[in-house]
Structure formats: structure tokens, C-alpha cells
ROKOLPA-348139 format. One record per residue (C-alpha): x, y, z; residue in three letters; residue number from 1. Coordinates in Angstrom, 2 decimals. Layout:
xx / yy / zz / code / pos
X / Y / Z / ala / NUM
...
This chain:
xx / yy / zz / code / pos
-0.32 / 0.09 / -0.01 / met / 1
1.14 / 3.28 / -0.76 / thr / 2
2.03 / 5.48 / 2.51 / glu / 3
-0.16 / 8.42 / 3.14 / pro / 4
1.02 / 12.23 / 2.53 / ser / 5
0.44 / 14.14 / 5.38 / val / 6
-0.25 / 17.84 / 4.98 / thr / 7
-0.22 / 19.86 / 8.27 / leu / 8
-1.99 / 22.77 / 8.17 / val / 9
-2.52 / 25.21 / 11.11 / arg / 10
-6.39 / 26.16 / 11.23 / ala / 11
-8.02 / 29.35 / 12.88 / cys / 12
-4.92 / 31.38 / 13.09 / leu / 13
-4.58 / 34.23 / 15.15 / arg / 14
-3.17 / 37.35 / 13.55 / asp / 15
-1.52 / 35.18 / 10.88 / gly / 16
0.50 / 32.75 / 13.94 / ser / 17
-0.79 / 29.73 / 16.16 / gly / 18
-3.49 / 27.97 / 15.23 / gly / 19
-4.47 / 24.28 / 15.66 / ser / 20
-2.29 / 21.83 / 13.80 / pro / 21
-4.31 / 19.50 / 11.73 / thr / 22
-3.20 / 16.51 / 9.53 / ala / 23
-4.92 / 16.30 / 6.20 / val / 24
-4.80 / 13.25 / 4.20 / val / 25
-5.80 / 13.27 / 0.49 / leu / 26
-6.97 / 9.66 / -0.05 / glu / 27
-7.53 / 8.51 / -3.54 / lys / 28
-6.58 / 5.27 / -5.57 / ala / 29
-4.08 / 3.36 / -4.74 / pro / 30
-4.37 / 4.63 / -1.02 / leu / 31
-6.76 / 2.79 / 0.94 / ser / 32
-6.77 / 2.89 / 4.69 / leu / 33
-8.22 / 1.07 / 7.37 / arg / 34
-9.85 / 3.00 / 10.07 / asp / 35
-7.13 / 1.82 / 12.71 / ala / 36
-4.77 / 3.48 / 10.42 / glu / 37
-6.33 / 6.54 / 10.08 / arg / 38
-6.56 / 6.77 / 14.45 / arg / 39
-2.71 / 6.63 / 14.05 / arg / 40
-2.22 / 9.37 / 11.68 / val / 41
-3.22 / 12.24 / 14.62 / pro / 42
-0.51 / 10.93 / 16.89 / ala / 43
2.05 / 10.11 / 14.43 / glu / 44
1.86 / 13.59 / 12.78 / ser / 45
1.74 / 15.40 / 16.46 / gly / 46
-1.95 / 16.57 / 16.25 / thr / 47
-4.97 / 16.19 / 17.87 / ser / 48
-7.12 / 15.78 / 14.75 / his / 49
-6.87 / 14.35 / 11.16 / ala / 50
-9.22 / 14.79 / 8.44 / val / 51
-9.43 / 12.59 / 5.42 / phe / 52
-10.53 / 14.21 / 2.02 / val / 53
-11.30 / 12.30 / -1.15 / arg / 54
-12.49 / 14.61 / -4.02 / val / 55
-15.15 / 13.53 / -6.88 / his / 56
-14.29 / 16.05 / -9.66 / pro / 57
-16.95 / 16.50 / -12.26 / gly / 58
-20.04 / 15.54 / -10.74 / glu / 59
-20.88 / 19.17 / -10.73 / ser / 60
-19.74 / 22.88 / -11.46 / arg / 61
-17.89 / 22.92 / -7.70 / glu / 62
-16.04 / 19.94 / -6.75 / pro / 63
-17.59 / 17.28 / -4.19 / ile / 64
-15.17 / 16.26 / -1.30 / val / 65
-15.71 / 13.62 / 1.37 / asp / 66
-14.70 / 14.26 / 4.51 / leu / 67
-13.72 / 11.99 / 7.62 / arg / 68
-12.58 / 13.05 / 10.96 / phe / 69
-10.47 / 10.95 / 13.31 / phe / 70
-8.67 / 11.34 / 16.72 / thr / 71
-6.69 / 8.80 / 18.51 / ala / 72
-9.72 / 7.24 / 19.78 / glu / 73
-11.58 / 7.04 / 17.17 / gly / 74
-14.01 / 8.93 / 14.25 / glu / 75
-15.97 / 11.76 / 14.79 / leu / 76
-18.86 / 13.10 / 13.05 / pro / 77
-17.84 / 16.48 / 12.52 / ala / 78
-15.05 / 18.74 / 13.39 / cys / 79
-14.73 / 22.36 / 12.71 / gly / 80
-11.13 / 23.03 / 12.43 / his / 81
-10.88 / 20.25 / 10.40 / gly / 82
-13.02 / 21.49 / 7.78 / thr / 83
-11.21 / 24.58 / 8.00 / val / 84
-7.93 / 22.87 / 7.28 / ala / 85
-9.25 / 20.80 / 4.65 / ala / 86
-10.75 / 23.92 / 2.94 / leu / 87
-7.48 / 25.44 / 3.00 / ala / 88
-5.59 / 22.62 / 1.71 / tyr / 89
-8.00 / 22.03 / -1.29 / leu / 90
-7.72 / 26.07 / -2.40 / ala / 91
-3.47 / 25.19 / -1.89 / ser / 92
-3.90 / 21.96 / -3.85 / arg / 93
-5.51 / 23.60 / -6.89 / asp / 94
-3.80 / 26.87 / -6.91 / gly / 95
-6.96 / 28.62 / -6.43 / ala / 96
-6.59 / 32.39 / -7.45 / pro / 97
-9.75 / 33.71 / -6.11 / ala / 98
-12.60 / 32.76 / -3.72 / ser / 99
-14.50 / 29.14 / -4.48 / arg / 100
-17.03 / 27.08 / -3.39 / arg / 101
-16.84 / 23.31 / -2.73 / val / 102
-19.70 / 21.02 / -1.84 / thr / 103
-18.79 / 19.16 / 1.38 / leu / 104
-20.23 / 15.42 / 2.21 / arg / 105
-20.03 / 13.60 / 6.03 / thr / 106
-21.50 / 10.72 / 7.00 / ser / 107
-24.29 / 12.76 / 8.14 / ala / 108
-24.86 / 15.61 / 5.72 / arg / 109
-23.76 / 17.63 / 2.82 / val / 110
-22.96 / 21.46 / 3.18 / phe / 111
-21.04 / 24.27 / 1.46 / asp / 112
-17.49 / 25.29 / 2.05 / gly / 113
-15.65 / 28.60 / 0.82 / trp / 114
-11.87 / 29.48 / 0.67 / ser / 115
-10.12 / 32.38 / -0.63 / glu / 116
-6.52 / 33.17 / -0.75 / pro / 117
-5.25 / 35.55 / 1.44 / arg / 118
-1.77 / 36.51 / 0.99 / gly / 119
0.43 / 33.12 / 2.25 / val / 120
-2.78 / 32.36 / 4.05 / his / 121
-6.07 / 31.24 / 2.99 / phe / 122
-9.35 / 32.08 / 4.67 / ala / 123
-12.08 / 29.50 / 4.86 / ala / 124
-15.45 / 29.33 / 5.92 / ala / 125
-18.49 / 26.97 / 6.02 / phe / 126
-22.04 / 26.27 / 7.36 / asp / 127
-21.96 / 23.57 / 10.16 / pro / 128
-25.64 / 22.96 / 10.33 / gly / 129
-28.69 / 23.66 / 12.64 / pro / 130
-27.74 / 23.62 / 16.34 / val / 131
-29.94 / 22.05 / 19.23 / asp / 132
-30.13 / 23.67 / 22.06 / leu / 133
-31.60 / 22.39 / 25.63 / arg / 134
-31.12 / 22.87 / 29.56 / glu / 135
-28.88 / 20.48 / 31.06 / pro / 136
-30.18 / 18.11 / 33.72 / thr / 137
-29.38 / 18.61 / 37.01 / glu / 138
-26.87 / 15.50 / 37.21 / ala / 139
-25.37 / 16.96 / 33.93 / glu / 140
-24.98 / 20.24 / 35.53 / arg / 141
-23.59 / 18.81 / 38.97 / thr / 142
-21.19 / 16.33 / 37.18 / leu / 143
-19.56 / 19.01 / 34.94 / ala / 144
-19.35 / 21.83 / 37.27 / leu / 145
-17.35 / 19.43 / 39.54 / cys / 146
-15.52 / 18.04 / 36.81 / ala / 147
-14.02 / 21.65 / 36.09 / leu / 148
-13.89 / 22.76 / 39.46 / gly / 149
-16.55 / 25.44 / 39.50 / leu / 150
-19.50 / 26.31 / 41.85 / val / 151
-22.75 / 27.24 / 40.46 / pro / 152
-22.25 / 30.55 / 41.42 / glu / 153
-19.53 / 30.91 / 39.18 / glu / 154
-21.35 / 29.59 / 36.00 / ser / 155
-24.80 / 31.21 / 36.47 / gly / 156
-27.92 / 29.39 / 35.14 / ser / 157
-26.91 / 29.99 / 31.45 / asp / 158
-25.28 / 26.54 / 31.10 / met / 159
-26.63 / 24.62 / 28.01 / arg / 160
-26.46 / 21.59 / 26.17 / val / 161
-25.92 / 22.12 / 22.60 / ala / 162
-26.06 / 19.70 / 19.59 / gly / 163
-24.04 / 19.48 / 16.56 / leu / 164
-23.04 / 16.13 / 15.30 / gly / 165
-22.71 / 15.15 / 19.11 / arg / 166
-23.98 / 17.41 / 22.41 / glu / 167
-21.37 / 19.12 / 24.52 / arg / 168
-21.81 / 21.59 / 27.53 / leu / 169
-21.29 / 25.35 / 26.90 / leu / 170
-20.52 / 26.51 / 30.41 / val / 171
-20.25 / 30.51 / 30.90 / pro / 172
-17.78 / 31.76 / 33.52 / val / 173
-16.92 / 35.43 / 35.19 / pro / 174
-14.33 / 36.30 / 32.85 / asp / 175
-11.26 / 35.76 / 30.94 / arg / 176
-9.32 / 35.51 / 34.24 / ala / 177
-11.62 / 32.71 / 35.45 / ala / 178
-11.31 / 31.06 / 32.34 / leu / 179
-7.52 / 30.75 / 32.20 / ala / 180
-7.69 / 29.62 / 35.96 / ala / 181
-9.37 / 26.82 / 35.27 / leu / 182
-7.95 / 23.44 / 36.05 / thr / 183
-10.43 / 20.49 / 35.29 / pro / 184
-10.48 / 16.84 / 36.53 / asp / 185
-10.03 / 15.63 / 33.35 / leu / 186
-10.72 / 12.08 / 34.74 / asp / 187
-13.78 / 13.10 / 36.43 / arg / 188
-14.89 / 15.05 / 33.26 / leu / 189
-14.28 / 12.11 / 31.18 / arg / 190
-16.38 / 9.93 / 33.29 / asp / 191
-19.10 / 12.20 / 33.48 / ala / 192
-19.02 / 12.60 / 29.47 / cys / 193
-18.92 / 9.23 / 28.68 / asp / 194
-21.86 / 8.62 / 31.34 / arg / 195
-24.12 / 11.29 / 29.41 / phe / 196
-22.87 / 10.85 / 25.89 / gly / 197
-21.00 / 14.45 / 25.90 / leu / 198
-18.08 / 15.32 / 23.56 / leu / 199
-16.97 / 17.58 / 26.08 / gly / 200
-17.12 / 20.82 / 28.07 / ala / 201
-16.95 / 24.34 / 26.30 / tyr / 202
-16.18 / 27.17 / 29.07 / ala / 203
-16.46 / 30.56 / 27.93 / tyr / 204
-16.12 / 34.15 / 29.11 / ser / 205
-18.88 / 36.77 / 28.49 / pro / 206
-18.80 / 38.69 / 25.17 / pro / 207
-17.63 / 42.11 / 24.63 / ser / 208
-19.92 / 44.73 / 23.23 / pro / 209
-18.15 / 43.79 / 19.78 / ser / 210
-18.56 / 40.11 / 20.14 / gly / 211
-15.13 / 39.34 / 21.40 / ser / 212
-14.63 / 36.49 / 24.06 / leu / 213
-12.32 / 33.68 / 25.07 / ala / 214
-13.19 / 29.94 / 25.18 / ala / 215
-11.51 / 26.66 / 26.41 / arg / 216
-12.69 / 23.11 / 25.20 / met / 217
-11.92 / 20.10 / 27.03 / phe / 218
-12.63 / 16.56 / 25.54 / ala / 219
-10.92 / 14.05 / 26.92 / pro / 220
-13.32 / 11.15 / 25.91 / ser / 221
-12.41 / 11.96 / 22.24 / ile / 222
-8.31 / 11.91 / 23.58 / gly / 223
-7.96 / 15.27 / 23.74 / val / 224
-7.60 / 16.84 / 27.42 / pro / 225
-7.62 / 20.55 / 25.61 / glu / 226
-8.70 / 21.42 / 22.28 / asp / 227
-6.33 / 24.50 / 20.72 / ile / 228
-9.72 / 25.48 / 18.58 / ala / 229
-13.24 / 23.96 / 18.67 / asn / 230
-14.90 / 25.74 / 16.06 / ala / 231
-18.26 / 23.55 / 16.19 / asn / 232
-18.36 / 24.51 / 19.81 / ser / 233
-18.19 / 27.88 / 18.60 / ser / 234
-20.80 / 27.62 / 16.14 / ala / 235
-22.97 / 26.32 / 19.68 / cys / 236
-22.16 / 29.24 / 21.29 / leu / 237
-23.05 / 31.52 / 18.52 / ala / 238
-26.66 / 29.70 / 18.11 / ala / 239
-27.01 / 30.11 / 21.89 / his / 240
-25.77 / 33.83 / 22.17 / leu / 241
-27.81 / 34.92 / 19.12 / ala / 242
-30.75 / 34.60 / 21.48 / gly / 243
-29.64 / 37.01 / 23.56 / gln / 244
-28.69 / 39.85 / 20.64 / gly / 245
-25.22 / 38.80 / 19.76 / thr / 246
-24.73 / 37.42 / 16.55 / ala / 247
-21.37 / 37.87 / 15.37 / glu / 248
-18.47 / 36.53 / 17.54 / leu / 249
-14.77 / 36.55 / 17.55 / thr / 250
-13.67 / 33.54 / 19.72 / ile / 251
-10.26 / 33.07 / 21.02 / asp / 252
-8.81 / 29.96 / 21.97 / met / 253
-5.50 / 27.97 / 22.77 / gly / 254
-3.64 / 30.50 / 24.92 / asp / 255
-3.39 / 27.86 / 27.40 / ala / 256
-1.40 / 26.04 / 25.19 / leu / 257
0.71 / 28.34 / 24.07 / gly / 258
-0.96 / 28.08 / 20.52 / asn / 259
-3.48 / 31.06 / 19.96 / pro / 260
-6.18 / 30.79 / 17.53 / ala / 261
-9.11 / 32.48 / 16.56 / thr / 262
-12.61 / 31.93 / 15.54 / ile / 263
-15.17 / 33.64 / 13.77 / ser / 264
-19.08 / 32.75 / 14.10 / ala / 265
-21.95 / 34.49 / 12.84 / thr / 266
-25.75 / 33.74 / 13.55 / ala / 267
-27.95 / 35.11 / 10.51 / tyr / 268
-31.51 / 33.80 / 9.58 / ser / 269
-31.92 / 31.70 / 6.20 / ser / 270
-35.62 / 32.29 / 5.71 / gly / 271
-37.74 / 28.79 / 5.72 / his / 272
-34.01 / 27.19 / 6.85 / arg / 273
-34.53 / 29.28 / 10.24 / gly / 274
-31.13 / 30.30 / 12.08 / gln / 275
-27.81 / 29.36 / 10.70 / arg / 276
-24.42 / 30.14 / 11.64 / ile / 277
-21.21 / 30.63 / 9.36 / arg / 278
-17.95 / 29.67 / 10.77 / leu / 279
-14.76 / 30.95 / 9.76 / gly / 280
-11.04 / 30.97 / 10.24 / gly / 281
-7.41 / 31.74 / 8.36 / thr / 282
-5.14 / 29.05 / 7.79 / ala / 283
-1.75 / 28.16 / 6.96 / trp / 284
-0.60 / 24.98 / 4.84 / val / 285
2.67 / 23.99 / 6.31 / asp / 286
4.07 / 21.04 / 5.02 / gln / 287
4.01 / 17.38 / 3.71 / val / 288
5.60 / 14.48 / 4.82 / arg / 289
5.09 / 10.74 / 4.80 / lys / 290
3.85 / 8.80 / 7.63 / val / 291
5.15 / 5.22 / 8.12 / ser / 292
3.68 / 2.06 / 9.53 / gly / 293
0.00 / 2.87 / 7.31 / ala / 294
């Protein structure tokens, strides 16, 4: 079997640096990986996530691209920063001189993605799909707060469970300082998330008048103690805060890990489809190398 070429893409940069390193693998004949081999790619690439891309040209005016997302723990139904990385990779591979649209497919849905060159970087955006929001149960709330080391007074009553591919907790904290000080019990959080089928806990500070805020995503259940950039959870937060009058967010992540990242999320009305979110970020296509053992 041909060894896969892995392209490292730093997704969701902040001011041209930082970002979440993501492994991107173009799958085409004769390359055919098993899922166990796909799970090895993130660890061997030094990334938390990998996205596997298969392009189907000629089926429509825009290429149709299949995406699959993996961590070392297994496959994910969706990955926001992985989608940004895939869009940037495709734009760099095709040498696109201007903005372009791509039809993306996962196991769950078909959706649009956009990209355009920005100097040596690429801007990418996509529609992550509708977000379902609900109140957490008392058991979910209590276990999450204990795992994060918070008391009810610190998180207020605005905690939500948000569904986008898989449910996760949105946990408000008083300010950026409180967010930076979080030291969650990851074993306890994993047990809580496994018990309730949750992806993880996304803690966030209050938005400023301009919509700027900071967030941290803890997801030990999928083998990611803390995510540098979690775009789909940012989409969930945008859907939640849109109901409170904040439609445009600029979300800083990754500072606690020394990898600053920024995600943009805008909520808008789409007629009969109701509220939709547009997620975006910039990316740098870093380097290509082989991964052994596949």
C-alpha cells in the first residue's frame, strides 16, 4: 500500500500565527486506509485531529469532497477546525487564485464550504448545520461543574447542552481570568461525559460589546484533554448567544496551550431554514510528509 502523504495545516490562526495543527490526508487510489490506520495518523503527525479528504471531480460545477475526521480515540461525525484545514488544503492544492465554493459531504450531511487566498494564508468558512440547544439536567450540571472545579455561582444559570454532530456542554464563567484559571479534573470530566454521551465541556467568558470572548474546550472522552481550536462548539455558542442579541462572535482559544487561535462565528436568518451559523478562520498550509506504518 502507498504510504499516505500528510499535510500539516495550522487552522484558525490569530493574526497570522498560532492556530491548531491539523493533519490532512488526501485519499485516492491506490491509497486505501483502514480506520485503525486513520486513528494512528494524528499521533504520528503530532496533532490532535486528522481529516481525510476524497475529491470527486466532475459531478457538478463545484467539486464534491468527502470528509472524515479522526482522533486517536476514533472517528468523529464532525470537526470544525478540521473542515477549515481541509478547505485551506484544497485551495492550496488547486492553486485557486480567487474565492471558490466546494460541496462537502460527511456521513451525516451535505453542506457548502468557501475559501479564498489571503497572501500566504487561506481564509475558509462553512455552514456547520443547525444547532440544537437544551437545558442540562441537574445531574449533567452538577457533574460538569465538579469536574471543572466550579461552583454554581461561578457558572450562573446559563449553561446549555448544545447538539451539533454530538452534544457538548456550554459553560459560562465570570471573565477571562476565571477561564484561564480553570484546572479541570480530566478523569472526572471524562467519566461524566462518557456517562451522558457528551463530547466535552466548552467554557467561555462573557462577550464584549463587539462580540469578542475567550473559550476553552476540554474533551478527554475523544482523547483531547484540551482543544486548541474547537470551531463546532463555537458555532453552538453563536447559536445560543444569538438569542441574547449577539449575532457576531470573535472567539479566542488556545492561549492556555501556547497556541493562540481565533474563530469567527456569525448567526443569521436563512428564511425557511431558520437560524444558521457561518463559521470561519484563516489557515496556513505548512508542510507535507509521509507517515510510516500505514
